[in-house]
N, C-alpha and C positions, 0 to 999 in steps of 0.2 A: 158672866166674862164678856170683856167690852170686845166690839168688832175689831178695834184693831189685832189686838190682841188672836181673837181667833184669824184674821187674814193672814198673820206673821203664821201663826201653827199652820196653815194649810200650805202657804207659800213652802213653809220648811220639807214638804215632802219632795217637791222636786229637787233639792242637791242630795239628800239622802237616797231617791231613787238612783241620780245619777253618779255616786259614791261608790253604791254599788255594783252599779253598769261595769265599771272599771275592771271588778274581779268579775264578773261573770264572760263577757268580752277577753279577758284574757287568760281564763280558764276554759273554757267550755266552745271557742267560738274559733274555724279556719283561718288562722293568722295570714294566709297569704294571700286572701280574698277583701281587702276592704273596700273595694267599690262596692258589692255583693252585699257585705256584709252593711254594709250602711245605708245601702237600697232596701234592703230587707227589713231593718229597723225603719224606715220612714215610713214606705210605701204601706205597709200592712195598717201602719198606725193612723196614719192619714185616714185611711179608706173606712177603719172603726167610725173615727169622728165622722168622718162625711156621713155615715148611716145613722150616726147618732143625732147631728143635729140638723140633715139634711135643706144644707142650705148652700146655694152654690153663689162663684164670689158676681157680682155686676158693679159694672162703670169701671173704674180709675184699681176696684180691686182685683181685677183679671194682670195687672202689669206688677201689682204691688205683693202679691203674692208669688210671682215669680222670684221677685227680687230677694224678699224675705224667707221663700226656701231654697234660693240660692244661698242666701249667709248661712241662715240658721241650722239647714238640713244639710242641703250638700255638701258643701264645703267643708261647715261643722260637722258633719258627720265622720267624713273621710280621715280628718286630724286627728279626733280623738279614739278610732278603731286602731288609726298607727298609734299614738302614743299608746295607748292604754297593750299593744302589742310588744310595744318596745323597753316599756319601764314597768317596774314592779309595779301593783296598784298603791301604793301608798304616795310612791313620787310623783307619779300621772295625775292622782287628784290633789295634792298640792299644789302642784304647778299652777293647776285651776284657780288657785286661792288667790292672785293676783289681780282677779276682776274686779273686785270693788273698788279699785280705786279708776281703773279702765271706766268700767259702767258708768261712774262720776262722772269723770270728764265726759264721756261721750255723751251723758245725761245735761247737762252743763252747755253743750255746745249745741246738742240737737233739739231740746225742748226746755232750752233755758230753767233747768231746775237746778239751782244752786245747791253742793251737799252741806249741808250743817255741820257745824264744828264736832257734832258726838259721830257722826256720819265720819266724816276725816278720822278723827281719834280712832275709833273703832277701825277701820282700814289700816292704820299705821299698826295697832297692835296685833291685828291680824297676819298682817304681815310678817309682823317680827316672830309670830309665831311658825309661821310658814316658813321661815328660815332657819329658825331651831329646827323643825322638823327635816327640812333637807338635810342640812349641814350636818346632823347627828343620826342620821338614813343611812340607806342602803348603799353597798360600792358598787364601782362599774356601772355608772349612770349612763343611760346612751344620750347623746349629744344630741343626735338626730330626733330622739322621741321627748326631749326637753324642746324642742325649739316646733315639735309637731303643738304638744301642747300650750306654748305661748302665742302660736298663730288661730290656736283654735281660741283663747283670752281675746284676742283683738276682735277677730270675726264675730265671735258672738256677742262679744257686748254691747258693738255696733249696731248689729240685726238687731239685739232686743231690744234697745233705746229705739231705731228706727220703727220699730213694732209698735211701740209704744208711743210715739209720735203720731202715728198713723191712724192706731186708734183713738186716741184723743183728741187730736187735732190741734195737740201743743205746737206752737212754733211755726203752724201752717197758714196763720192769718185769715183763716175762712172764720174758725170757730164755731165750726159745725162738727167736727169730733165725729164718733162713729155714723153720724149721719152722712156724711160727706160720702157722696159714689154708691148711695143705698146703705151703707151701713155694715158693721162686721162684729159681730159677738165673741166673745171669747172663746169659743168652743170651735165657730164655723173660721175664724178670722188663722185658729189653730191646724184646722182640718187642710186649709188650703194650702198653709207654708210646707204640712207633713207631705200632703199628695204632690205637692211640685215639686219639691226637695227629692220626693222619692222618683217620680217620672225624668227629672232631669237624670240622675244617677244609671238608672237600669239603663239606657241604650252605652252610655260611657262602660259601662261595666262589662256587659258584650261584648265590644269590642277590645276595650283591655284587658279582660281574664279570661275570656273566651266561655264557656260550657259554666252552668254556677256548678258550685262545690257541691259534692254529697251532704248530705246534712245526716246524721247521726240523732238516735233522739234525745241523748242529751245535751246536742248543737238546737235541736228543734226548741226542746223546753227551756231554752237560752235564749233563743231568738222571739219567745212567746214572751218572754221576761221583757227584753230590751223594746219591743215594739209596744207593747200594752202596759206595763209601767213605769220604766225609763224614758218613754217617750210621750202614747196617748196622754198619758194622767200626767207625769209629771211636765211636759211642757203646758198643758192647761191650767194646771193651778199656778204654775211659775208667772205668763202671760195673764192671769189672773191679779196675781200680785203686784205684778208689773202697773198694770192699769190703776189700783186703788192704792197702792204704796209707794213714798218715794226710792226712787231709784238708789238712793243711796242705802235704803235701808234695805232692800230687796238683795243686791250685792254682797253684804255684810251677812244676810240669812244665806246667801251660797258658798259661804265659807265652814257649814257643815258639810258641804262635799268630801274636802280632805278629812278631816272626823272622820268620816263613814268609810271612805276610802283606807284610812291608816288603818282603823281599829280591826276592819275586813281582812286587810291585809294581814294583819298578825293575830287574829285569831283563826279564820278560815285559811288562809292560805303559807302560815308559818312563819312571814316573814317578822325578822325582829324589832322590835320597838325598846329603843333605849331612851335612857331617864332625860335627853336633852328632848329628844320627841314629846315625851309627855308633858315636858313644860311649854313646850309648843302648843299642843293640843289645847294646855288652859288658857294660851292668850288667844286662841280663834276664837275659842268659846267666851271668854272676857268680850272682843271685839263684836261679836255675833251680838251682845247684851249690851253695847253703847250703841249700838245703831235701833235697837228696839222701839217703836215710835212710842208717843204718850197719847191720852186720849186727845182727838182733836186736832192731829198732824196732820197738816197739810202737806204736799210739797211745794217749795220753793221756787213758783214758777213764775217767769216773767213773758207774758202774752203782748202781744202787742197793742199799743193804744185801740181802745174802743172794740175789742176782740170781746165779742159774748162767750159766756161759759160753755164749756159741751156739757151736750146733756146728759144725764146720768144713765140711760137705756138707750138701746141700739133703736135706730130711726123704725119707726112702724113698716118702712117701704122697701125694706129688704124683702130680695126675690127668694125667695125657696122655691124647692121642687115639687113636683107633682104629691099631694097628699101632705103635702109638710104641714104641720101644725105645732111642734113640739118647740119650744124658745131654746136659746141658750142659755 
């Protein structure tokens, strides 16, 4: 199997896990504690990854981790939690499918990575599929829920491309990539973001929502899923894909999120899947296929003149915790 195919398959784990996360959150987590729900999703996931990679931020990555944690974790998780509670599983996940075009625009602006015609075509076809699924779906759609999903798209797209920029050095003018400020492997930078985001959320949750909600056995298992699978695993493979694949390709892989959400909402939650939605799902899959990179595909990135290529591996000068010997 060619390298790009393996990368696409691994990256696809993330949107599938996120699509299932809408159902798990909607069905099993306490609806009136979005801040605790987001904090208990992020912080355990970040601590697990920190225990695994045993690396701490160094230099500029202290501030970067806080910024990325705020965007990709604190704000994003709260918005997704709210959308999951306000909308049916299928609608909550399909609104997020506008992210490919938003990610392509953010990549063009932040890392000078122009979308290819295939990526643009895939995004347009995928959006057509999303429109069919939304127009042919559930009655009584919550406007605040749709707005929360749309805001989540904007926040996460910007945050994900910012992480790509800082992890690869694209557009920074330094060309040092992961070696800059001590470097950051995928697991390490993901762990720092999740931990920072969770730590930012926790005191806000205590002030706004008071005592933590009671957790039933089913809610505990649901939190285990959202923290370990839909967060620790999913974010690790997602950021690994962003580092090695064009942003347009990764954004289109994200269309598997609504496919998973719609299918789960139909099979498990008993939501009605219409013929129009089936046609929309087919278009979404076509959009994903159009964005698949061919052998030798490279992001169409315009680096500043004279900028050397970023190194392929993290700089060996990364600072690790005591006893660290495990690479990311």
